[in-house]
C-alpha positions in Angstrom: 33.8 12.4 23.4 34.6 10.5 20.2 33.5 12.1 17.0 33.3 8.8 15.2 29.9 8.0 13.7 28.2 4.6 13.1 28.7 3.1 9.7 25.8 1.9 7.5 27.3 -1.6 7.7 27.1 -1.6 11.5 23.5 -0.4 11.4 22.6 -3.0 8.9 24.1 -5.7 11.1 22.0 -4.4 14.1 18.8 -4.3 12.0 19.4 -8.0 11.0 19.8 -9.0 14.6 16.6 -7.2 15.5 14.7 -9.0 12.7 16.1 -12.5 13.3 16.8 -12.4 17.1 19.5 -14.9 16.2 23.1 -14.0 15.4 23.7 -17.0 13.1 20.6 -16.2 11.0 21.3 -12.5 11.0 24.9 -13.2 9.7 23.5 -15.4 6.9 21.0 -12.7 5.9 23.9 -10.2 5.7 26.2 -12.7 3.8 28.9 -12.4 6.5 30.3 -14.8 9.1 28.8 -14.7 12.6 32.0 -13.5 14.1 32.1 -10.5 11.6 28.5 -9.6 12.4 29.0 -9.9 16.2 32.1 -7.8 16.1 30.2 -5.1 14.1 27.4 -5.0 16.6 29.9 -4.8 19.5 31.8 -2.0 17.7 28.5 -0.1 17.4 27.7 -0.6 21.1 31.2 0.7 22.0 30.8 3.6 19.7 27.4 4.6 21.1 28.3 3.7 24.7 25.1 1.8 25.3 24.0 -1.9 25.3 21.9 -2.6 22.3 21.4 -6.3 22.5 20.9 -8.6 25.4 22.8 -11.9 24.7 22.0 -15.0 26.6 23.2 -18.5 25.8 19.9 -19.5 24.1 18.2 -16.2 23.4 18.8 -12.8 22.0 16.7 -9.7 22.9 16.9 -6.1 22.0 17.2 -3.5 24.8 14.8 -0.6 24.7 17.6 1.7 23.5 18.5 -1.0 20.9 14.9 -1.0 19.6 15.0 2.8 19.2 18.4 2.7 17.5 17.0 0.1 15.0 14.1 2.3 14.2 16.4 5.3 13.6 18.8 3.1 11.7 16.1 2.0 9.2 15.3 5.6 8.5 19.0 6.6 8.0 19.6 3.7 5.7 16.5 4.5 3.7 17.6 8.1 3.3 21.1 7.0 2.3 19.6 4.8 -0.3 17.5 7.7 -1.6 20.7 9.8 -1.9 22.4 7.1 -3.9 19.3 6.6 -6.1 19.1 10.4 -6.7 22.7 10.4 -7.8 22.2 7.5 -10.2 19.0 9.0 -11.7 20.1 12.6 -11.9 20.9 12.4 -15.6 18.1 9.8 -16.5 15.2 10.1 -14.1 13.0 7.7 -16.0 15.3 4.8 -16.1 16.4 1.9 -13.9 14.2 -0.1 -11.6 11.1 1.4 -9.9 9.6 -0.6 -7.1 5.9 0.3 -7.0 3.4 -0.9 -4.3 -0.3 -1.1 -5.1 -3.3 -2.0 -3.0 -5.5 -5.0 -4.2 -8.6 -2.8 -4.8 -6.6 -0.8 -7.4 -4.0 -3.1 -9.0 -6.1 -5.4 -11.2 -8.4 -2.6 -12.4 -6.1 0.3 -13.1 -2.7 -1.2 -13.9 -3.7 -2.9 -17.1 -4.1 0.5 -18.7 -1.3 2.2 -16.9 1.6 -0.2 -17.3 1.6 -0.4 -21.2 1.6 3.4 -21.3 4.6 3.4 -18.9 6.5 1.0 -21.2 5.5 3.0 -24.2 6.7 6.4 -22.8 9.6 5.2 -20.7 11.1 2.1 -22.2 14.2 2.4 -19.9 12.1 2.3 -16.8 11.5 -1.2 -15.3 8.6 -1.4 -12.9 8.5 -4.1 -10.2 5.1 -4.5 -8.6 4.2 -5.3 -5.0 0.5 -5.9 -4.2 -0.4 -5.6 -0.5 -2.6 -3.9 2.0 -2.1 -0.2 2.7 -0.5 -0.6 6.1 2.0 -3.1 4.8 2.9 -1.0 1.8 3.5 2.1 4.0 5.7 0.1 6.2 7.7 -1.1 3.2 7.9 2.4 1.9 9.3 3.7 5.2 11.8 0.9 5.2 13.0 1.7 1.7 11.8 -1.6 0.3 9.6 0.1 -2.3 9.9 3.5 -4.0 6.2 4.6 -4.3 2.8 3.3 -3.3 -0.5 3.7 -5.1 -3.2 3.8 -2.4 -6.7 5.1 -1.6 -7.5 7.9 0.8 -8.6 8.8 3.4 -5.8 7.0 5.3 -3.2 8.2 7.8 0.0 8.7 5.7 2.0 10.4 8.4 4.8 12.5 7.0 4.8 10.8 3.6 4.8 12.9 0.4 1.2 12.6 -1.1 0.0 13.4 -4.6 -3.7 13.0 -5.0 -4.6 11.7 -8.5 -8.4 11.5 -8.8 -11.6 10.9 -6.9 -13.9 8.0 -7.7 -17.4 7.1 -6.5 -18.4 3.9 -4.8 -21.4 2.3 -6.4 -23.9 -0.1 -5.0 -24.1 -3.5 -6.6 -26.8 -6.1 -6.2 -28.0 -9.3 -8.1 -29.8 -8.5 -11.3 -33.5 -8.3 -10.6 -33.1 -6.7 -7.2 -33.1 -3.1 -8.5 -36.2 -2.3 -6.4 -34.3 -3.0 -3.2 -31.5 -0.6 -4.0 -32.1 2.8 -2.2 -31.3 6.1 -3.9 -30.4 7.7 -0.5 -27.4 6.0 1.0 -28.9 6.8 4.4 -31.7 4.3 3.7 -29.3 1.4 2.9 -30.0 -1.5 5.2 -26.7 -2.2 7.1 -27.7 -5.8 7.6 -27.7 -6.3 3.9 -24.2 -4.7 3.4 -21.3 -7.1 2.7 -17.8 -5.9 3.4 -14.2 -6.8 2.8 -12.3 -8.3 5.7 -10.3 -6.2 8.3 -7.2 -4.6 6.8 -8.7 -3.5 3.5 -9.0 0.3 3.4 -12.1 0.0 1.2 -13.9 -1.5 4.3 -13.4 1.8 6.1 -14.3 3.8 3.1 -17.5 1.9 2.7 -18.5 2.3 6.4 -17.6 6.0 6.3 -19.5 6.5 3.1 -22.6 4.8 4.6 -22.1 6.6 7.9 -22.0 3.3 9.8 -20.1 2.0 12.7 -18.3 -1.3 12.6 -21.0 -3.9 12.2 -21.4 -7.0 14.3 -19.4 -9.9 13.1 -21.5 -12.1 10.8 -18.8 -14.4 9.5 -19.4 -13.2 6.0 -16.5 -11.0 4.9 -14.7 -11.2 1.6 -10.9 -11.4 1.1 -11.0 -9.6 -2.3 -13.3 -7.6 -4.5 -13.8 -10.6 -6.8 -15.0 -12.7 -3.8 -17.2 -9.8 -2.7 -18.9 -9.6 -6.1 -19.4 -13.4 -6.1 -21.0 -13.2 -2.7 -23.4 -10.5 -4.0 -24.2 -12.5 -7.1 -25.0 -15.5 -4.8 -27.7 -13.5 -3.1 -25.9 -12.9 0.2 -26.4 -9.1 0.2 -25.3 -5.9 -1.5 -21.9 -4.2 -1.6 -20.1 -1.0 -2.5 -17.5 -1.3 -5.3 -15.2 1.4 -6.7 -16.1 2.8 -10.1 -12.9 1.5 -11.6 -13.9 -2.1 -10.7 -17.0 -1.9 -12.9 -15.3 0.1 -15.7 -12.5 -2.5 -16.0 -15.0 -5.1 -17.3 -13.5 -7.8 -15.1 -16.9 -8.5 -13.6 -18.6 -8.7 -17.0 -19.5 -12.3 -16.7 -21.5 -11.8 -13.4 -25.2 -11.2 -13.3 -25.0 -8.0 -11.3 -26.5 -4.5 -11.5 -24.8 -1.3 -10.5 -26.6 1.7 -8.9 -25.4 5.2 -8.3 -26.5 7.0 -5.1 -27.8 10.6 -5.0 -25.5 13.2 -3.4 -23.7 13.1 -1.1 -22.2 10.0 -2.8 -19.6 7.8 -1.1 -16.1 8.4 -2.6 -12.5 7.5 -2.2 -9.4 9.4 -3.4 -6.6 7.6 -5.3 -3.1 8.9 -4.4 0.6 8.2 -5.1 2.8 8.4 -2.0 6.5 8.4 -1.4 9.0 9.0 1.4 9.5 12.7 2.2 13.2 12.1 1.4 12.3 10.6 -2.0 15.1 11.2 -4.4 13.1 10.4 -7.6 11.0 13.5 -7.6 10.8 13.9 -11.4 9.8 10.2 -11.7 7.2 10.6 -9.0 5.7 13.6 -10.7 5.7 12.0 -14.2 4.2 8.8 -13.0 1.5 10.6 -11.0 0.6 12.6 -14.1 0.5 9.5 -16.3 -1.7 7.5 -13.9 -4.1 10.4 -13.5 -4.3 10.9 -17.3 -5.0 7.2 -18.0 -7.7 7.2 -15.4 -9.3 10.3 -16.8 -9.4 8.7 -20.3 -11.4 5.7 -19.1 -13.6 7.5 -16.5 -16.8 7.8 -18.5 -19.0 6.8 -15.6 -21.3 3.9 -15.0 -25.0 4.7 -15.7 -27.6 3.7 -13.2 -28.9 0.2 -13.7 -25.9 -1.0 -15.7 -25.6 -4.7 -15.8 -22.0 -5.8 -15.1 
């Protein structure tokens, strides 16, 4: 049996074919000729002794073995990139480009205080941001497209490295003047009056879990962002739960809303920084986690009951 191993180049070619299902487009994405890419895939098939790609005149399809090889190839390339990144940053861990993913219910409320402090402490570290839903960020993280992700728990993070940063409460908001309709006991909250973010936002699940509710019937009134959710509340369509950082940020200050804190047990979420288990930037991960937690602690003075926001 041959002791030769697949090259990263061959694996990249196969991944491109799986993504494009077109050899011409796959070659263009790899900046090589089609003949070069085709030869690389055939070499890989010969090396592994299995058919990875079904080629028809007008179609391309991955075989079951090919799909599994692609999944493993993505992991191998991600770990190889982590190795190279570790070597580059061994001497200067807080330098270079850091690709950070952040979910939409955190990014506009926490980053304005975090990013200036990052620039102040680590001027040689350049942060490139990617705002997206949790499931998409974790997929990008696994594929090596981002380095870390700032998300909210609970969420299934699999085998990722997780550093919890802080817990925060979810507060009830309603239009000003509706304070009498806001229950102190979360168990007495009318589920029919509760507005939610659309499917895909983890805050939707956190809200339902905190209120101990099942998925509600579809009403056609779901928000695409926290700003839209707040506008729907202000318009008298119902009430909603918003994270404490949303209210502390002041970004809803122009709205005629009132915030209300529940009695215990209060609904909460946990903010966490996650990375691949093979993450090569351990010191950067630890320092960034400490910085974010510290900045959040400085601004976490709490929102008193009945605060107009």
